[in-house]
C-alpha positions in Angstrom: 3.8 6.8 13.1 2.3 6.6 16.6 3.2 10.3 17.1 1.4 11.2 13.9 -1.7 9.3 14.9 -1.6 10.9 18.4 -1.3 14.4 16.9 -4.2 13.7 14.5 -6.3 12.4 17.4 -5.5 15.5 19.4 -6.5 17.7 16.5 -9.8 15.9 16.0 -10.5 16.0 19.7 -9.9 19.7 19.7 -12.1 20.3 16.8 -14.9 18.2 18.2 -14.6 19.3 21.8 -13.5 22.9 21.6 -15.7 25.9 22.1 -13.5 28.1 20.0 -16.3 28.8 17.5 -16.8 28.5 13.8 -13.8 30.7 12.9 -11.3 28.5 14.6 -12.9 25.4 13.1 -12.6 27.0 9.6 -8.9 27.8 10.3 -8.3 24.2 11.3 -10.2 22.8 8.3 -8.2 25.0 5.9 -4.9 23.8 7.5 -6.0 20.2 7.2 -6.9 20.8 3.5 -3.5 22.4 2.9 -1.8 19.4 4.5 -3.8 16.9 2.5 -3.0 18.6 -0.8 0.7 19.1 0.0 2.8 17.4 -2.6 5.2 16.0 0.0 2.3 14.4 2.0 0.8 13.0 -1.2 4.1 11.5 -2.2 4.4 9.9 1.2 0.9 8.5 1.0 1.6 7.1 -2.5 4.9 5.5 -1.3 3.2 4.0 1.7 0.4 2.6 -0.5 2.8 1.2 -3.0 4.9 -0.4 -0.2 1.7 -1.9 1.3 0.7 -3.4 -2.0 4.2 -4.9 -2.5 4.1 -6.4 1.0 0.6 -7.8 0.5 1.7 -9.4 -2.8 4.8 -10.9 -1.1 2.7 -12.2 1.8 0.2 -13.7 -0.7 3.0 -15.5 -2.5 4.4 -16.9 0.8 0.9 -18.2 1.9 0.3 -19.7 -1.5 3.7 -21.4 -1.5 3.3 -22.8 2.0 -0.3 -23.8 1.8 -0.1 -25.3 -1.7 -3.1 -27.3 -2.8 -4.7 -27.2 0.6 -6.4 -23.9 0.0 -10.0 -23.6 -1.2 -10.1 -22.6 -4.9 -11.7 -19.2 -4.0 -8.8 -18.3 -1.6 -6.2 -19.6 -4.1 -7.7 -17.5 -6.8 -7.6 -14.4 -4.7 -4.0 -15.0 -3.7 -3.1 -15.4 -7.4 -5.0 -12.1 -8.1 -3.1 -10.3 -5.4 0.2 -11.7 -6.5 -0.5 -10.7 -10.1 -1.6 -7.3 -9.1 2.0 -6.5 -8.0 3.3 -6.4 -11.5 0.5 -4.1 -12.6 0.9 -1.8 -9.7 4.6 -1.5 -10.3 4.1 -0.1 -13.8 1.2 2.3 -13.4 -1.2 3.6 -10.7 -4.9 3.9 -11.4 -5.2 7.2 -9.6 -3.2 9.8 -7.6 -3.6 8.0 -4.3 -2.3 4.6 -5.5 -5.6 2.8 -5.1 -7.5 0.8 -7.6 
């Protein structure tokens, strides 16, 4: 993951700092668009988003179990919403990117 972030940072730095001209910028922009629309990349993003939602729901359950009645009602309600969101997100996604 760190390597991917580093490579993305290098690419952004090159685009912002290079004096290669508009043609090279257009080439890089087209390559980035192809990467963004690549089905394998989209599947990876969807999987990561789904795993993140599951982890958030699990963490919310743990916090709710450990904190019990000591949480303010607003926080407890939000934890219940996150925990309940897990079942909904497991059955269907609202859009291609796995966000709601």
